[in-house]
Every structure is written in C-alpha cells, then in structure tokens.
C-alpha positions in Angstrom: 19.7 -83.8 18.3 16.2 -84.2 19.3 13.6 -81.4 19.8 14.0 -81.7 23.6 17.9 -81.8 23.5 17.7 -78.7 21.4 15.4 -77.1 24.1 17.6 -78.0 26.6 20.9 -76.7 24.6 19.2 -73.1 24.0 17.9 -73.2 27.7 21.4 -73.7 29.2 23.4 -71.6 26.9 21.1 -68.4 27.8 21.7 -69.7 31.6 17.9 -70.0 32.9 16.0 -73.0 34.5 13.5 -75.1 33.2 11.0 -73.0 35.7 11.8 -69.7 34.2 11.6 -71.2 30.8 8.2 -72.4 31.8 7.1 -68.9 33.2 8.5 -67.3 29.9 6.7 -69.5 27.7 3.7 -69.7 29.7 3.8 -73.7 29.9 3.5 -76.0 32.5 7.2 -77.1 34.1 6.4 -80.4 34.1 5.7 -80.2 30.3 8.8 -78.5 29.9 10.8 -81.3 31.7 9.2 -84.0 29.7 10.1 -81.9 26.5 13.7 -81.9 27.5 14.1 -85.9 28.6 12.0 -86.7 25.4 9.2 -88.0 27.2 6.7 -85.8 25.2 7.1 -84.1 22.1 5.9 -80.4 21.5 3.7 -79.5 19.1 4.0 -76.4 16.6 2.2 -73.8 19.0 4.2 -75.0 22.1 7.8 -74.8 19.9 6.5 -71.3 18.7 6.2 -70.1 22.3 9.4 -72.0 23.6 11.6 -70.6 20.5 9.9 -67.1 21.7 11.0 -67.4 25.1 14.5 -68.4 24.1 15.0 -65.8 21.5 15.4 -67.9 18.8 13.6 -69.1 15.5 11.3 -72.0 15.8 13.2 -73.7 13.0 16.2 -73.6 15.2 14.1 -76.3 17.4 12.0 -77.9 14.9 14.5 -78.1 12.1 13.8 -77.4 8.4 14.7 -81.0 7.4 11.3 -82.3 8.7 9.3 -79.1 7.3 10.0 -78.3 4.0 10.4 -80.6 0.9 10.4 -79.5 -2.8 9.2 -82.6 -5.1 5.9 -81.5 -6.4 3.5 -78.7 -7.4 1.8 -79.0 -4.4 4.9 -78.8 -2.2 5.9 -75.4 -4.5 2.7 -74.1 -3.5 2.7 -74.9 -0.1 6.3 -73.4 0.2 5.3 -70.2 -1.8 2.6 -70.0 0.6 4.5 -70.1 3.8 7.3 -67.8 2.3 4.1 -65.1 1.6 2.6 -65.6 5.0 5.8 -65.2 6.7 6.3 -61.8 4.5 9.8 -63.6 3.2 8.2 -62.9 -0.3 6.3 -60.0 -0.7 3.2 -59.8 -3.4 3.1 -56.6 -5.5 0.5 -55.8 -7.6 -2.8 -53.7 -8.6 -6.0 -55.1 -6.8 -9.3 -55.0 -8.6 -12.6 -54.0 -7.2 -13.1 -57.4 -6.0 -10.1 -57.3 -4.0 -7.9 -59.9 -6.1 -4.5 -58.7 -7.6 -5.0 -58.2 -11.4 -2.5 -60.9 -12.7 -0.9 -58.7 -15.4 0.2 -56.5 -12.5 1.6 -59.2 -10.1 5.2 -59.4 -9.3 7.0 -61.0 -5.9 9.9 -59.7 -4.5 12.4 -61.0 -1.7 11.7 -59.2 1.7 14.1 -56.1 1.8 15.3 -57.3 5.2 16.6 -60.3 3.4 17.8 -59.0 0.0 20.1 -56.3 1.4 22.5 -59.3 1.7 22.8 -60.4 -1.7 23.9 -58.9 -5.0 22.8 -60.8 -8.4 25.1 -61.0 -11.3 23.7 -61.0 -14.9 25.8 -60.7 -17.7 28.5 -59.6 -15.9 26.6 -56.8 -14.8 26.1 -56.6 -10.7 22.6 -55.6 -9.4 21.3 -55.3 -5.8 19.1 -58.1 -5.2 16.4 -55.5 -3.4 16.0 -54.1 -7.2 14.9 -57.8 -8.8 11.4 -58.5 -9.3 10.1 -61.9 -10.1 6.9 -63.4 -12.1 5.2 -66.7 -11.6 5.5 -68.0 -15.3 2.5 -70.5 -14.8 -0.7 -68.7 -15.4 -2.9 -71.3 -13.8 -0.4 -71.6 -10.6 -0.7 -67.6 -10.5 -4.6 -67.4 -10.7 -4.9 -70.1 -8.0 -2.5 -68.3 -5.8 -4.1 -65.1 -6.3 -7.4 -66.4 -5.5 -5.9 -68.0 -2.1 -4.0 -64.2 -1.2 -7.5 -62.4 -1.8 -9.1 -64.9 0.9 -5.8 -64.5 3.0 -6.1 -60.6 2.6 -9.2 -60.4 3.7 -9.0 -63.0 6.9 -6.4 -60.4 7.9 -7.8 -57.4 7.4 -11.2 -58.8 9.4 -8.7 -60.3 12.1 -7.1 -57.1 12.9 -10.3 -55.5 13.0 -12.7 -57.9 14.8 -10.4 -60.7 16.8 -11.1 -58.9 20.0 -14.8 -58.6 19.6 -17.1 -60.1 21.9 -19.9 -60.7 19.3 -20.3 -64.3 18.6 -21.7 -63.9 15.2 -18.8 -61.9 14.2 -16.4 -64.4 15.7 -18.3 -67.4 14.0 -17.8 -65.4 10.7 -14.4 -64.8 11.3 -13.5 -68.6 12.1 -15.7 -69.4 8.7 -13.4 -67.2 7.1 -10.3 -68.7 8.5 -11.5 -72.2 7.6 -12.2 -71.6 3.9 -8.6 -69.8 3.8 -7.2 -73.1 5.2 -9.4 -75.1 3.0 -7.9 -73.4 0.1 -4.4 -73.6 1.4 -4.8 -77.4 1.5 -6.4 -77.9 -1.9 -3.1 -76.0 -3.4 -1.0 -78.4 -1.7 -2.7 -81.7 -3.1 -1.0 -81.7 -6.6 1.1 -84.6 -7.0 2.7 -83.5 -10.1 6.6 -83.9 -10.1 8.2 -80.3 -10.7 10.8 -81.8 -12.9 8.6 -82.7 -16.2 11.2 -82.6 -18.8 10.3 -85.9 -19.8 6.4 -85.3 -19.6 4.4 -85.1 -16.9 5.0 -87.4 -14.0 3.0 -88.0 -10.8 4.4 -89.0 -7.4 2.8 -92.3 -6.1 2.4 -92.6 -2.5 4.8 -95.5 -1.3 1.9 -97.6 0.1 -1.0 -97.0 -2.8 -0.7 -100.7 -4.0 -0.9 -102.2 -0.4 
C-alpha cells in the first residue's frame, strides 16, 4: 500500500471524513485529498501530524523498510541515536562537571515500558529483561555517542526552558545549538565501514561512484 492508501485506510477505519482529518491534523483538506489519491506525498512533519490525529504510530503510515537500514557503522550510529531520542533506549551513567557522561559509568537499557514484555534466558536461567544492562564495547563509538549526547542533553534543557521566549538573541542561540547537534548527528552517520568485518575492514561503496 502507498502512504496515501494507508492514510485512507486508517481514516475510514475510525470513520472520519477527509475534512475531519484535516481539522484534527491542522492540514489543509486539499492536501489530505491529494495525499490519499497519491497526487502528493506528505513529508515527515505532516505524517506525524496525520498519525497523531488518527491515533497511530507514524511508522504505520511511513513504514519501517524505507526508514531503517543496518549495514554500516554509520547506520548503527543513526539507529542508536534514533532509539535514544525516542527513549526506546535509555542511557544511564554519571555526568562529569562538563555535563558529559563518564564513559566508565555508562550503560544502556531498554525502556521499561518495552522490556516488561520480554524475558531473557542465560545459561538456562530466566531473567526479566528490565534487569539487563548493556555496554557499548567499542570505546571510540561510545566516546562519539557521548559527545553527541552531551549537546543533545544541553539542547533539550535549553529548549524546554527558552523555546517560548520572545528574545531574538536567545532564539538565535537556541537555533545554533540545534544546528550544532544536527551536524554532529550527520557526522556520526557518515561512516561507510560495514558492520560485518570478520574478514577485515570493508567499506560500502556507493553504486554510482565510478559513473
């Protein structure tokens, strides 16, 4: 099914009109009609608003297959960042005076709202998944991730405190912090080193590199 067909499916399932979906999502009725007839494709912000109006996950509309891949170190870092930002994975540890986590104290856990549904078997012993903590083995990846987490943590604190302020200088500083955070996120996803390196380090080559 296309994105438009999925929107129409979920809309009709709960029995609302295109006009009502437009009202609930704050999107123009003409756009809703074009989405459903595949004459226009909604972007991520619009998908999020439509999904919220329909009471479903945005992934139910956009799908996972076109948004998530796991082939390279860059893919892994991007996925890990997404899981942390959406609080599916929670970072635990002790922060230093500079607000960055001390690497030796850092562990990761699956959000308790998810882990409550799973148990783990280790050497024939069963454990509740919420009691399992994970550690990132590669120290260089951990350090890179913690550098990002520090600025993301700082941005979220500042955004919560100052996002509604009318002061232009404060808003400019907040926007710059957001841009710095996003730049680090993009850099962490640049690595083309393949995750499977048992036969030595291999790098993913873009298919059109020799064209």
